[in-house]
N, C-alpha and C positions, 0 to 999 in steps of 0.2 A: 471930642467937641461938635457939636451938631451945628451945621451951617444953615442958614436960611436964606434963599436968594431972593431976588425981584419978584420971582413969580410964585412965592410962598412955599418952595420947596424946602424940605427937611430932610437932611441926610448926613451921615457921617462920612469923613473925607477918605477913610479906609477901614479895614475890618479891626485893625488894633485898637481903635477908638471905641470899640464896642466891649472890651474887656471890663470885667468887674460889673457892680451894681447887681448881683445875683440875688434871687429872691430868697426869702424864709417861707417855709411851708410847714404847717402842724403836722405832725405825726398822730395819726389817730388809732391805728389797729395793733401794729406790732407791739405796742406798749399797753395793750389792755390790762386793768388792774393797777397800774402804777399811776401814782397821783400829780407828780409835777407836770407842767406845761412843756411838751418837748417839740421843738423846732429845728428843722433841718435847712442847713444853709446849703442849696444846690448849686454847686460850682460847676456841673455840666452845663448852665446856661452860658458859660462863656463861650466864645465862638470857636476855640479849638476844643472844647468840650471837657475842661478840666480846670483845678484850681491852678495848675502850672502856667496857664497863659499870662497870670500875673507878673509871676517872677521872668518869664522869657521876655517880657517887653523891657521890664525893669533893668534887667541885667544887660540887655541890649543897648538901652538908652545910656547908661553909665558907661559902657565900654566905648560908645562913640564919644561921649564927652571926654572921656581920659585919652582919646586918640590910640585906643587899643585895637579897634576895628575901623578899618578905612573901607571906602566904598569898593564893592565887588569882592570883599575879603571873604573868609571862610570861618565858620564857626564850628567849634568841635565840643561834644559834651557827651558825657557818659549818662544814659537815662534808662529808667524802666519804661519809658514810653511817653508820658504826659509831658514832663519837661521838654522832651523833643519836639513835641507837636506845638508847644507853647512857643519854643524858639523857632519852630518851622513856618508858622504862619507870619512871624515877624520878618524872618529872613526872606519869605517869598515877596512881602510888599516892599522891602527895602533892597533887593538884589543881592543879598548874600547867598553864599554856599553853605550849606549845613552837613556836616558828618557826625551821626550818631552811632555809639556804641551801645550795645543791650546786651543783658545776661539771657542765656538762652531758654529760661523758664518763661519768658513773657509770651504772652498770647499773639497768634499770627494776625489778628486785627490790628494789634498796635504796630507791628512791623509794616503791614500794608499801609496803615495810615500815615506813617512817616515818609514810606515812599510816594504816596500820593501827593504829599506836599513837595516833593522834588528832593528829599534828603537822601544821602548815601548811608546804608544801614551796615553795620559790621558787628555779627553775633558773636559773643563770647561765652566762655562756659562758666555756669553757676557756680559749681562745685570745686572751686579753687580759692585761696586765700586771696584778700584784697590786694596785697602786695605782689602776689604772682604775675609775672610779666603778661600773661593771658587774660588776666581779669579785665572786666569791661572797664574798671577805674583806670588801669594802667594802659590799656590799648588807646584811651582816649588821650592820656598824657603825651604817650609816645607819638600818636599822629600829631597832636598840637606843636610839637617839638620839630617834627619832620616836615611839616607843610609851611612854607614861607608866609609869614604875616598871619599865620592862623591864630584866632582867639578862641582860648579854652574857656567855656562859660562858667565850669566848675562849681555847679550849685552846691555841692557839699561843703565848700570853703568861701563861696561867694558872699560877703556881707549884704549884698543886693537882695539877696533871697529873704533873710527875715524882714529886711527893711521894706519890701514891697507889701508884706502883709501887714506891717506896722503902719504903713501910709495908707492902705487901702481896705484890706478884708477886715482888720479890727475896728476901723471907724463905721464900716458899713454895719457890722454885728452891733456895735453900741447904739447907732441911730436907729436900726431897725427895731431894737427891743426897747427904745427909749430909756436905755441906760438900766433896764431891769433884769439884766442877764445874771444869773447866779453861778452857773457852770458852762465852761466851754470845753466840748470834747472832739478830738480829732485824731487821726493816725499819725504817726510819727516816723517819717522816712529821713530826709536831710534834717528835719527839725525846724525848717524855716518857717512853715505856717504857724506850728504851736508856739514858737519864739516870738515871732512878730507880733501875732494876735495876743499871745498872753501878756506880753510887754505892754501893749497899748490898754488892754482892758485893765490890767493891774494898776496902772497909772491912773486910769478913771475911777476905779474902785479896789483897792487892795484886797477886799473880801472876795471877789470873784475867783472861783475855783477853775482851775485849768488842768485837764485831765488828757492823758495821752493813751492812745490804743497801741500796742506792740506785738506782733505775732509771736507765738512760741516759736523760739529758735533763734530769735535776734537777740543781741546783747544789750539793747539799750535799756529794759526794765531792769535788769541785773545791776548794770552800772549805776542807775539813777539811784538805786537803794544802798548798794555796797560800794560805790566808786571803785569796783575793781571790774577788770576787763575779763569778761567769761570767754566761751568758747561758742562760736556761731555754728548752728544747725540749719540744715536745708529746711524750708517751708515753701507752699504753694502760693500764699498770699502775695499778690504783687503790689509793688510801689511804696509800701512801707516797711520797717524793721531794717536794721543795718548790721554788719559785721565790722563796722568801724563807729567811731564817734565822730559824726561831722563836726566841722568848724562852726557850721551855722544852726547847731542845736545849743540853746542856752538853757539849761536845767533850771535855772534860778527862776525862770518864769513858769515852771512846772511844779502843780503840787501834788499829781500823783500820776502814776502809768499803770494801767491793767493789761495784763496778758491775755490775749486772745488765741485760740486754737485755729487752724485752718477749717475744721469742721464747723465750728460756730460761725466764722467770719463767711463762708460761702454759702451757708444755708441761711443765713441772716440776709446776705445779699439778696436772695432768692425771695425770702420773705418780704422784703421792703418792696421789691419789684413786684410780687403779685398781690400784695395787701394794701400797699400805698400808692401803686401805680407809678413808682419812682424808679426807674431802672438804674440799678445800682451794681458797683462791682466788688471784688472781695475786700478792698481795703475799707470801702464805705461798709460794708458788713461788719468789718472789725470795729469800727467807729460806733456803729449803730449798738454793737453787742456791749462795747465799755459804758455806752450812754445809758443803756437800759440797766446796767449795773448800778450805775450811780443813782438813776431814777427810783430804784428800789431802797433807797436810803434817805429820801427826801419828801417833802410834802406838798400839798397842792398850790401853796404860795410860791413855790420856787419855780424857776425858768431854766431850762437846759438848752443849749444850743449845740448841736452835732453837725459837724461839717462833712458832707459828702462829697468827696473830691473830683468824682467823675462820672461818666456815663457806663452803664452796663453793656452797652454796645459794643465795647472792646472787649468783652469777656463772653461772648455768645457761644464760642467754642469750648469754653471751660465752664465757669461759673453757672451758665444757663443751658449746659447741655447735660441732659440726663446720663448720656452715655458716657462722656468725660466724668461725671461725678461719680459714677459707679465703677468705672474703672480705677478711680483713686481713691475708692473706699470712703468718699465723702457725703454720699447722698442720704439725707434723712427722710426715712421712709414716712414719716408723720406727714410731711407736706407733698407726698406724691399720691395722686389720684389712681384708683383703681382702674379706671378705664384706660390711663396710661400703660399700665402693666399688660392689660388685655390686647391693647394695639400693637405691642411688641412681640406678642406670640408668633409663632412660626407662620410664615404665609403658605407653607405646604398643607396647612389644616384648616377648613372652613371654620369661620368665626363661632358657629354653633352647628354641632353636627347632633341629630336627634334622631329618634325612631318612633314610629306611630305605634300605639298600644296593640293594635290588631296584628302588627307584623310578626312574623316567627322569631323565635329567639336566635334561629340560625342569621336572621338580618342582622341583629344587634351584634352578634359575635363578629360578623364579617366586618362591620363599621369599626369595631374596636380593634381589629387587626389590621384593616388598612390604615387607619390614622394613628396606630399606636397610643389609643387613649384608654382610660379605664372607667370612665363614666359616662352614661348616655342618659340625656333627658327624654322622657317618655312623652309623646303628644297625644291628644284626642281632638281632632278638627284644629289643630295648629295651637291649640293651648295646652302648655305643659301641666300634666297632671301627676307625674311621678318621675322616678329614676331607676336606672338599672346599672349595676355596677358589674365590672369584670368577675367579681367573686361570686356574685349571684348566679352567673350563668355557669361558672365552673362547677359550683355545688350542684346546680340543677342537672347538667349533662352527667357528671360523674355517677349522680345517683339512677338517672335514666337518660340513655342517649336519645331515646325518643322525643325526649322533651325539646329537642332542637325545633320540632316542627309544631310547638304549642306557642300561643300568642304571648307577646312580651309582658302583657299586663298580669300573667300568672306570677312572675317573679318580680314585678317592679315594687318598689317601695315609695315613701314619701318624696315629694320633690325636693331638690337641693334648696338650701337655704339661699335667699336672695341679698345682693348687696348691690347698692347703686355704684354707677360709673364714677359719681362725683364724690365718693367717700374716700378717705386717706386709705393708703395700704396699712396703715395700723389697725384700722377697723376689721379689714379682710384677715389680717394676721390672727386677731382674737378670735373670729368666727372658726378659722382653720385649727385652732388648738385642739377640737375635739371632733374634727371632721375631715374627710379628704379633699373635698373640693365645695366651691360656691358658685352660684348662678349669678353673673353680672347683667344687672338690668339698666337701661336708660329710658327715660320717659316712659315707664311702665312696660318697655319691649326687651325681652331677653337679648343679650347681645353674645353671650358666650361663657364658658367655664374657666374659673380659675383654680388651680390646684397648689398645693403647698411647694411644689417643684417649680411652678411658674413663678411664684414670688421669691423663691431663693435664686432662681436664675437671673431674674431682673435685677436684685439687689446686689449679687455677689458675682455674677459672671460678666 
C-alpha cells in the first residue's frame, strides 16, 4: 500500500508491500520461427527475487491470523532456496527467526542469500528418500517439533501456497493479457503456482490450457499421466520437480505436463539470458523449453504466458559458469563462442606464436619444441602469409639436415583458415573436420590458433 504524506511523499510502508505486480515482457529471439505471441511473467521483479515471495507473505499472514506464529517466534521451512528468501524478507520485517533446511545440490548463491537475510541454514543430502530422517523435509519437521513455539511453514502441504497465486498471480496475468491468454506454462515443484494460477484462469475461461514443466527424474509427470508413483532419480535442475506428490499440487487444474532434461533447461536459461537480456535460472529454462514446445503447435492468433520464477543471479556458479557446465557435461557448444575457447587456452603459451618467412627453419623448430605446438603462422612484415607445420619441418630435415638453415618460406604453405572470435564453436568444429587448426581473428586482427585438441579439452575436460 502506497502512502502519501502532507509533503507529497509516496512510499511503501515496508518491503513486503512491493511483492507482486510483476511485468509481462515479450520474448523475441529464442522463439524465432514460432507463431504465437510469447510473453514472460518476470517474477524476479519481486523484492526477494522470485515468485516465492508471494507465498512467503501469504503463509506468514495466515499463521499470524491463526495464532500459530507469535511475536519473536521461529519459522522453519524446507526449501530449495527461493521460498526461504520469500519467508526471510517477511521474517526480517516482522522480527521472526527463520531456520531453513536445503538439499545439498542447491547453489552456493542461494545459501549465502538466506544467510544474508539472517536465516539459519541446515544442509541435507539430496540422494536420500523423502521419508529418510536426514532428508531436508524430515529435518525441517524435526526442528519444528523440537523448537518451542516454532511454526512449520510447510509449503508442500500448506493450502496458503496455491491460494496466494489464486489471489495474486492469476489475476495479474488475466488483467495484463486482457483475458486473451490461451496457454499458461510454468515449472512444477510444490505445484502451488500452477494450481493457484490454473484454478483462477480456468474459472475465467475454461479453455485456457495450463501446462507444467517437470525435470527428467521427477515423479510428477509420470504420476499425472498414470496415477502411479514412480521412482525419483537425481537431476540438477533446481527448484522444480519432486520425489513426493505435494498436497499443494492440484492436477485437476493442469492439462499437460512436459518433461525437460537438464541439458535443455540449463542451456535454454543461458539463451534467455544472452538473447533476451533476461537473466534466468534452470527452472526458468525448463519452463521456457516447455513453452517453446507448445508454441510449435499453435498459430499467430494465440497468446502464451510463461512464468520465469527467479533471477539467474542465483545460479552464476552453475548455469552461467562455463566451467561448471563443462564439468557436468551440460555445455551446448552451439552457444559457446570461439573467442571463449581461445581465452581458456594455457597461459604458458603466448596467444599467437609466429615466425617470419625469412627466419631459418631452425627457428621455427625451436618455437614448436618450446611451446609444444604443431602449427606456426608465417609472417611478412607482421602480415600472415602462410603456415608451417611440424610435419613440414620433419620432412624437410629428414631429407636434408642442411635445410635447417634455409628460410621458412621454402616449406610454408597456405595460411590457416580464419574463423571469427564471435562465431559459435560449432562453426570451428565444422572447419576442423578436414584440417588440424584454424586461426582465430577479431576485428580483422589474428588472436591465436585453435586445434582439434583445444576444442576437445574445452568441451570435455
